[in-house]
MARRO-916178 format. One record per residue (C-alpha): x, y, z; residue in one letter; residue number from 1. Coordinates in steps of 0.25 Angstrom, whole numbers. Layout:
       x       y       z   residu   num
       X       Y       Z        A   NUM
...
END
This chain:
       x       y       z   residu   num
       0       0       0        M     1
       5      13      -4        R     2
       5      23       8        K     3
       1      35       1        L     4
     -12      38       8        T     5
      -7      48      18        E     6
       1      56       8        S     7
      -2      71      12        K     8
       6      78       3        R     9
       5      74     -12        I    10
      12      79     -24        V    11
       5      75     -38        I    12
      13      78     -51        K    13
       6      78     -65        V    14
      14      78     -78        G    15
      11      85     -92        T    16
       7      71     -98        S    17
      -4      70     -87        S    18
     -10      84     -89        L    19
     -11      86    -104        V    20
     -16      77    -116        H    21
      -8      73    -128        S    22
     -13      86    -135        N    23
      -8      95    -124        G    24
     -20      99    -118        N    25
     -23      97    -103        L    26
     -28      85     -98        N    27
     -39      90     -89        L    28
     -46      78     -85        K    29
     -32      74     -78        I    30
     -30      87     -72        I    31
     -44      87     -66        E    32
     -43      74     -61        E    33
     -29      77     -55        L    34
     -35      89     -48        V    35
     -47      82     -43        R    36
     -38      72     -36        V    37
     -29      83     -30        I    38
     -40      90     -25        A    39
     -47      78     -17        N    40
     -32      74     -12        L    41
     -33      90      -6        K    42
     -47      87      -1        N    43
     -41      76       6        A    44
     -30      84      14        G    45
     -19      80       5        K    46
      -9      90       1        D    47
      -5      89     -15        V    48
       4      97     -24        V    49
       3      96     -39        L    50
      14      96     -49        V    51
       9      98     -62        T    52
      16      99     -76        S    53
      10     103     -89        G    54
      12     118     -89        A    55
      20     118    -102        I    56
      11     109    -108        G    57
      -2     117    -105        V    58
       6     131    -108        G    59
       9     125    -123        I    60
      -6     121    -125        K    61
     -10     134    -119        H    62
      -2     142    -128        L    63
      -6     134    -140        K    64
       9     131    -143        L    65
      12     121    -155        A    66
      22     113    -146        A    67
      30     113    -133        R    68
      41     124    -132        P    69
      55     119    -133        T    70
      59     132    -128        D    71
      61     135    -112        V    72
      53     149    -114        K    73
      42     141    -122        G    74
      41     130    -112        K    75
      40     141    -100        Q    76
      30     149    -107        A    77
      21     137    -109        A    78
      24     134     -95        A    79
      19     148     -90        A    80
       6     148     -98        V    81
       3     132     -95        G    82
       6     134     -81        Q    83
      -5     144     -78        S    84
     -15     136     -87        V    85
     -11     123     -79        L    86
     -13     130     -65        M    87
     -26     136     -70        G    88
     -32     123     -73        I    89
     -27     116     -60        Y    90
     -33     128     -52        G    91
     -47     127     -58        K    92
     -48     113     -57        I    93
     -42     112     -42        F    94
     -52     125     -39        S    95
     -64     115     -42        E    96
     -60     107     -31        Y    97
     -58     119     -22        A    98
     -43     117     -22        H    99
     -32     129     -25        I   100
     -19     127     -32        V   101
      -6     135     -32        G   102
       5     134     -42        Q   103
      19     131     -38        I   104
      30     132     -49        L   105
      43     127     -45        I   106
      57     128     -50        T   107
      69     121     -45        K   108
      74     132     -36        D   109
      62     128     -28        C   110
      69     115     -25        L   111
      83     121     -24        T   112
      82     134     -17        N   113
      80     131      -3        Q   114
      72     144      -1        E   115
      63     142     -13        M   116
      61     127      -9        R   117
      56     131       5        Q   118
      47     142      -2        N   119
      42     131     -11        A   120
      40     122       1        I   121
      32     133       8        N   122
      24     136      -4        T   123
      19     121      -5        F   124
      16     119       9        N   125
       9     133      10        T   126
       0     130      -2        L   127
      -3     115       3        L   128
      -6     121      16        G   129
     -17     129      10        L   130
     -22     118       2        G   131
     -18     122     -11        V   132
     -13     112     -22        V   133
       1     117     -27        P   134
       1     114     -42        I   135
      17     114     -45        V   136
      25     114     -58        N   137
      40     118     -61        E   138
      40     133     -65        N   139
      42     130     -80        D   140
      41     145     -84        T   141
      54     148     -78        V   142
      61     135     -75        V   143
      73     131     -86        V   144
      79     117     -89        Y   145
      90     120     -79        E   146
      81     123     -67        I   147
      71     115     -70        K   148
      67     104     -59        L   149
      63      92     -70        G   150
      49      88     -73        D   151
      37      88     -64        N   152
      40      74     -59        D   153
      52      80     -52        T   154
      45      93     -48        L   155
      34      85     -41        S   156
      45      77     -33        A   157
      51      90     -28        Y   158
      38      95     -25        V   159
      36      84     -16        A   160
      48      85      -9        N   161
      45     100      -6        L   162
      32      96       0        I   163
      36      83       6        E   164
      26      77      -1        A   165
      20      62       3        D   166
      18      59     -11        L   167
      21      62     -25        L   168
      11      57     -37        I   169
      16      59     -50        L   170
       6      57     -61        L   171
       9      53     -75        T   172
       5      46     -87        D   173
       7      32     -84        V   174
       3      24     -72        D   175
      18      24     -65        G   176
      31      20     -66        L   177
      33       7     -75        Y   178
      43      -3     -76        D   179
      46       2     -91        R   180
      40      12    -100        N   181
      24       9     -98        P   182
      22       8    -112        N   183
      30      -4    -114        E   184
      24     -17    -113        E   185
      25     -24     -99        G   186
      28     -12     -92        A   187
      24     -13     -77        K   188
      19      -2     -67        L   189
      28      -1     -55        I   190
      19       1     -43        S   191
      29       4     -33        E   192
      44       9     -33        V   193
      51      10     -18        S   194
      65      13     -25        E   195
      70      20     -36        I   196
      80      12     -44        T   197
      89      14     -56        D   198
      80       3     -63        E   199
      67      11     -60        L   200
      71      23     -65        K   201
      75      17     -78        A   202
      62      11     -79        S   203
      55      24     -78        A   204
      61      28     -91        G   205
      56      41     -98        G   206
      44      48    -100        S   207
      31      39    -103        Y   208
      24      51    -109        S   209
      26      61    -120        N   210
      20      72    -112        C   211
      27      71     -98        G   212
      42      78     -97        T   213
      44      68     -86        G   214
      42      52     -86        G   215
      45      41     -76        M   216
      59      45     -74        T   217
      56      58     -69        T   218
      45      53     -59        K   219
      56      43     -54        I   220
      65      54     -51        M   221
      53      62     -43        A   222
      51      50     -35        V   223
      65      50     -30        E   224
      64      65     -27        I   225
      51      63     -20        A   226
      56      52     -12        A   227
      66      63      -6        K   228
      54      68       2        S   229
      49      54       5        N   230
      37      58      -5        T   231
      31      45     -12        K   232
      28      45     -27        T   233
      17      38     -36        V   234
      17      39     -51        I   235
       3      38     -56        I   236
      -5      39     -69        N   237
     -10      53     -72        S   238
     -22      48     -80        K   239
     -30      45     -66        N   240
     -27      56     -55        P   241
     -36      48     -47        A   242
     -25      38     -45        L   243
     -19      48     -35        I   244
     -30      42     -26        Y   245
     -25      29     -27        D   246
     -11      32     -24        V   247
     -15      40     -12        L   248
     -24      27      -7        D   249
     -11      20     -10        G   250
     -15      11     -22        K   251
      -4       5     -31        E   252
      -5      15     -43        V   253
       5      20     -51        G   254
      19      19     -45        T   255
      21      22     -31        Y   256
      36      26     -26        F   257
      38      23     -12        N   258
      52      29     -12        I   259
      59      35       1        G   260
      56      35      15        N   261
END
């Protein structure tokens, strides 16, 4: 039995491939279902932080660009537009369930500079204490490659460290970690992992989709980062956000990483 029922502080990460359709439009069904689950967790007394991707993708669509920009300034412009659109949608849907959202945009300095790190911790704790749902993304409008944290799997793990979360839930477009690429015949879902080995990292391979920037490799890295604050991690399929309830009920869904103390 996975002992996750008592998890009080939860970080949930959702990626671009889960938020948008193949044509680039937002998947409102997934967003609405995810928001409803988070709102219900809040109603049950949980502290929940949502780490969301999708700002650049949404910005591209909103600006009616023919293709994803290849230059930094183009990506930053798309992120600036997309972030506001995305927050507007989240804010509207959360308000229908009587919950308030707050935006936190993070850069690497928020983690490496001690004063900024403490300020970030204080902001998270204050928002959670006020019952707000913090919605987090990397600050793509100003960040460049040299100071980029990585992808949002990594970001969500660092957020878990900052708030000393009990649980990190990574939503992705497959059911969890497989022993090989899940598109290959005979691939088997790994239900539980108690140790990160070189063999496990090798089996993670690359990205399983064409939409996201990460893949299982970055999720394994996130597990290792989260474990530093004794945060447990579960990877589940984003197609059914209600699986989050099963995770908290201790049911065997997705891949559970029981790493750390």
